[in-house]
C-alpha positions, 0 to 999 in steps of 0.5 A: 529494498532495491529499485526495480523498473518494469517492462512497461514503457514509461514505468517508474522504479519502485523507489520513485513510486515510494517517493511519490507515496511519501509526497502524498503523505504516507509515513513509513516504518520498518518493523524489525525482528529480534535480531534487528533485521527488517521484516517489512516496510509499512506505509500508512496514510490517513485521509478522507475517513479512510486509511491506506496501508502498504506492506512491502515484504519483498519486491514480489510480495506487496499488499496494499489496502484502503480501509475504514479509519476504525480498522486495525491497520495490520489486521483489518476486518473490513477493507474497501480495496486491496491489491497484492503482487509485485511492488511496481504493480501494486504501488502503481495501482495504489498511486492511481486510487482516487482520494475520495472515500470509496472511489466507485469501489463497493464495500463488502465486509471482510472482502472486496466485492 
């Protein structure tokens, strides 16, 4: 995935944001299809009884979620927080999330309230 800078002053590249996530404890994998092509880049971090997951399908198709630790990280039934959109925006919001369990976010079954 190529680095991308945003138009915001002081914005960091996607590569810098991914490095920041690694520094916070995210571990990344790159699942591949039957031809060996990368289909996504997926990062996971477990902490404080929650799991944060980010799936980068391409530069403009990223999904990040925070969910209870008992959920299937690739198909959660409950999430505390979720964001979708371009990589630089979603990664910035994920980096801004507090580490505490709810961080003021209301839990709703199957969706964000």
